[in-house]
C-alpha positions in Angstrom: -33.3 -21.0 134.1 -32.5 -24.6 133.6 -29.4 -26.7 134.4 -28.5 -30.4 134.1 -27.3 -33.0 136.5 -23.9 -34.1 135.2 -21.3 -36.7 136.1 -18.5 -35.3 138.3 -16.0 -37.9 139.2 -17.8 -40.7 141.0 -20.6 -38.4 141.9 -23.1 -36.1 140.1 -23.2 -32.4 140.2 -25.1 -29.3 139.2 -23.4 -26.1 138.1 -24.9 -22.8 139.2 -24.1 -19.6 137.5 -22.2 -16.9 139.4 -25.2 -14.6 139.3 -27.4 -17.2 141.0 -24.8 -17.7 143.8 -24.6 -13.9 144.2 -28.4 -13.6 144.4 -28.4 -16.3 147.1 -25.5 -14.6 149.0 -23.2 -17.5 148.5 -19.4 -17.1 148.0 -16.7 -19.5 146.8 -15.7 -22.1 149.4 -18.9 -21.4 151.5 -19.9 -24.6 153.4 -23.5 -25.3 152.6 -26.1 -27.6 154.3 -28.2 -29.7 151.9 -31.7 -30.5 153.0 -34.3 -32.5 150.9 -38.0 -32.2 151.6 -40.8 -33.3 149.3 -38.5 -33.6 146.3 -37.0 -30.1 146.8 -33.3 -29.6 147.4 -32.5 -26.7 149.6 -29.0 -25.3 150.0 -28.4 -23.1 153.0 -25.3 -21.5 154.5 -24.6 -22.3 158.1 -24.5 -19.4 160.5 -20.9 -18.9 161.7 -20.1 -16.7 164.7 -17.3 -14.2 164.0 -14.1 -14.5 166.0 -13.0 -11.6 168.3 -10.4 -10.7 165.7 -13.0 -10.6 162.9 -15.2 -8.4 165.1 -12.3 -6.1 166.0 -11.4 -5.8 162.3 -14.9 -4.6 161.5 -14.4 -1.7 163.9 -11.0 -0.7 162.6 -9.3 -2.7 165.4 -11.0 -0.7 168.2 -13.5 -2.5 170.4 -13.9 0.3 173.0 -14.5 -2.1 175.9 -13.8 0.4 178.7 -16.0 3.3 179.8 -19.7 3.8 179.7 -22.0 3.0 176.8 -25.1 5.0 176.0 -28.0 2.5 175.6 -30.5 5.3 174.8 -33.6 6.3 176.7 -35.2 3.9 179.2 -38.0 1.7 177.8 -40.7 0.1 179.8 -40.3 -0.1 183.6 -36.6 0.4 183.7 -35.2 2.6 186.5 -32.2 4.8 185.8 
């Protein structure tokens, strides 16, 4: 695939097809970091920690913070 650098206001821009963004896992309004190394432009999405509310929503609003949790069988030299 090829694209062109075009004028965009007082800057220049490159349009990327929706399919390319989907393959990269990018969404609209994602904040991307731009790095340049040896003539290669790399776009990466910054890792963003989820808020407590976002984490709770992923579990249907239930965090189950009380009680015991089964961590599985002991590994290594753990004593239970």
